N, C-alpha and C positions, 0 to 999 in steps of 0.2 A: 504494500500500500504506500502511495506517495506520502511524504511527510507533510505535504500541504493539505491533504484530505482532512485530517482531524482539525486543523486550523479553520478550514472552510466550514466544517460542520459547526464548530463553536461560533463562528461568525453568523452563520445562518440561524441557528437556534437563539443566539443572543439578540439579533435583530427582531426575530419573531416574538420572543418573550417581551422585549422592551416595547415593541409596538402594541402588543396586547395590553400590557400594564398601563402605558401612557394613554391609550385610547379609552380604556375602562375608566381611568381617573377623570379624563376630560369629558366623557360622555355619560357614564352611569354611576360614577362615584358619589359620595355624600355631598360634595361640592361641584358635581359635574353639571353639564349643560341641562340635562333633563330635570335634575333636582332644582336648579336655580330658576329654570324657565317656568316650571310648574304647569298648571292646567292651561294657562293662556298660550304658552308656546305650543303645547300639543294641540290645542284648539286651532291655532293658526295653521298648523300642518294639515290637520284634517279638512279644513275649509279650502285648502289650496292644492288638493291632490293633482288635478290636471296640470297646474303650473309646475309642481314638483316633478311630475313625470317628464315634462318638457325639459326642465333643467337637468334631469338625470340623463335624458337623451343627448343633450348638449355636452354633458360631461364625457360621454363616450366619444363624441365627435372631437372634443378638445384633446383628449389623450391620443386619439387615433391620428390627428394632425401632427401632434408632437412626435409620435413614433415614426411617421412617414418622413418628417423633417430629419429625424435622426438617421434613418436609413439612407437618405440622400447624402448626408455628411459622411457616412461610413462607406460610401461606394468604393473609394480607393483604399480602404483599410481592410474590409471584409464584407463579402456578400452575405446578407442576412435576410431571411424571409419576413413578410409582413407580420405574421403571427408571432414569431419569436421576438421581433422588434417591439411589438405591442406588449408582450409579456415582460420584456426587459424594462420598458418604460414604466409600466405599472409597478414592477418590483422596486424600481428606483425611488418611488414615493415612500416606501416603508423605511428605507435608509435615511431619506431626507427628514424623517420625523425627529431624528436625534442629531441633526447637523445644523450649523449656523447658516441662515439664509439659503437652505436647501443645497448647500455645496456638496453634501454627500450623495446627492441624487445620481451623479454620474457613476459613483462606485457600484451602486446596485445594477446599473445598466451594463457597464463594461464587463462584469462577471459573466455575461452571456456571450462574450466574444472568446475566440481562441486566446490562450494565455499570451502568446507572442504578439497579439494585436491590441491588448488592453491599454497599454500606455498611449499608443497612437489613437485609439478610440477615445481616450480621455481628452486628448487635445481637440479632436473633432467635436466631442460633446460640448466642450467649453466654448467653441465657436458658435454653436447653436444657442447657448445661454447668452452670449453677447448679443446675438440677433434679437432675442426676446427682450433683453435689457434695453436695447435701442428703441424698440417699439414702445415699451412702457414709458420711457423718458419722453419720447416725442408726443405720444397721446396725452400723457399727463401735463406736459408743458402747454399743449394746445388747449386742453380743458381749463387749466388755470388761467391762461391768458383770456379766453373767452368769458369766463366767469367774472374776471376782474373788469373787463371792458363793459360788460353788461350791468355792472354795479351790484352784483349779487353779494350778499353778506358773506364774509369769510371769517374763519376763526382766528384772525390776527387783527389786533388793534392798530398796528402800524400800517399806514397806507402804502409804504414803500416795500413792505415785506413780499407781497406777491410778485413785484417786478424783480426783486433780487432773486427770488426763488426761480422765476421763469428764466432769468438770464443764466443762472448757474446750471439749470437743467439743460438749456440749449447748448451751453459750452460742453458739458459732460456728454450730451447726446452726440454732438459733432465729433468729439474725440473717440467715443465708442464706435461710431459709424465708420470712421477712418480705419480703425483697427480691424473692424469686421470686413470692410471692402478690400483691405490690403493685409490679408492674414500673414503674408510673408514678413511684413513689418512687425506684426504682433509676435511672430516667432523670434525675430531678432531681439525684441525687447525681453521676451521670456528667457532667452538664453543668456541674458546679462545677469540673471540670478544664478549664483554659483552652483547650488545643488541641482539645478535643471540642466547643467552641461551634459550630464550622463544620458539625457534623453534627446540628444541632438538628432539621432537617426529617426526616432519616433516622431519628433516634432516636424519632420519634413512634410508630413501630411498637410500642414497648414499652407505650404507653398504650392500645392498642387490643384487648388480649387480654381475653376474657371468663373469668370464674372457672371455668366448666366446661372451657374449653380448657386452663387451667393445671392443673386436677386431672387431666385426661387425660394431659398431658405428664408429670406426676409419676407417674402409673400406668405409663406406658411406661418411665420411668426405673427404677421399682421392679422391673418384670418383667425388664427387661434386666439389672439387678443380680443378680437371682436366677439368671439364665441363666449369666452368666460366673462367679458365685460357685459354682454347681453344677459348672461345668467344673473348677475348681480342686479342689473336694472330691473329685470323681470320680477325678482323677489322683492325689491324695494317697492315696486308699484303694486304687486299682488298683496303684500302684507299690510297695505294701507298706511304708508308713511306720510301721505299727503303731498308728496313731491310731484311736480309735473314731469312728464317723460323727458323734456328738454333739459331741465335742471339735473335730473338724475343721470342722464347720459353724459353731462359735462362733469359732474361731481365724482362719479365713479373712477374715471381715469386719474383724478387728483388723489383720491384715496389710495389707489394702487401705487401711484408714484411715491407718496410719502411712506407708505408701508414697506415698499421695496428698499428705500434708503435707510430704514431702521434695522440694525442687525437683530436677528431673532432666530430661535430654533423653530421649525415648522409647528411644533406642538404649541409654542407660545405665540405663534403668528396670529392665531385666532384672537387672542387678547389684544395684540398690537393693532391688528386690522379693525377689530371692533371699536377700540378706543379712538383710532383715527377717523373711522366712519362716523361715530357719534359727534366728535369734535367738528367734523366737516359739515354734517347734515343738520345738527341741532340748530345752528343759527338760521337755517333755511326753514325752520318750522317743523322739522320731522321729530317724531316721538323717539326718544333715545332707546327705550326698551324695544320698540318695534325694529329699529335699525339694528340693534344687537341681535334680535331674533333672525333677521334676514342674513346678517353676516354669519351667524352660527350655522344656519341652514346651508348656506353656500359652502362653508368649511366642511360640514358633514358629508355633503355630496361630492365635492371636488377633491377633498383631501382624505377624510376619515375612511370613506368607503373604498377608494382605490388603495389606501394603505393597508386595510384589512386584507383585501385580495392580494396585494403585492407581497405582503409578508408570507402569505401561504405559497405564492408562486416561488418566492426566494427559497423557501424551505424545501420544496419538493421538485423544483425544476432541475434538469440535468445541467450541471456546470462543470466544465472541463478544468482539470488541474494539469493536464499534459496536452501538448499540441496534437498528439496523434489519437486522442480519445474520441 
């Protein structure tokens, strides 16, 4: 038996058990979502079953788009089928539960590649994350700018704060976009980090992407953003926050923008995003409890459910420890 096999089993069972414990505490524990929400939360869910089914269908579309984007990025690393790519993508959500800003998500994915391709696959996966980051920054900056110009109340007393945040967002978005469109430059910058020198060969994958491939990845990221943004807007409107569709559609990107910039473990992301959503939407007249219920429901559908499935996939899927397996 390979010496790596016992370590892999420890990792698999560790992630599975951690996911189970964390999700129980967050969902069904004494201070979990169900206990804190009480009958009002469960009543809202029962009243909006058709909307929940639609949001659930959009969740499947969301992760399917992400898996296809990942397959495209892996084309020069390893050919992987659509089903295995989707399993790897969902498995990554379980590892992301215990990592800062979902950075461990790539680890759950690359385990589904041949051992010799995992480091190169990690570089490819990182490029996809940059694409999603760019879209989040651009959409959030546009939403913030339009809300400011329309005179919509914002959770900042200082009138210049939205302009400063918009400017910083635009600068970071431009920088991230340049690194994404010129991944060879990104590779050179990464190799300036001493401990990354050993990955010189694996990082060459970043220099092999054609511009058409990068535009396609950016398109996948944009469509995926529209999907999970629409989920949030649908829940805010269905749960009766009192927001107009226009205001909700502009505020949601700002919520995603601010939540993305705050370091968090995915498990605590619910609290971060819920706090940001309340701070953003309460000045607009939305009920804070209803906003929290909408945020919680979205987290349960988009994160908790995939993580439960993903931890099971990670536990039972065939993962190679040798190149010839």
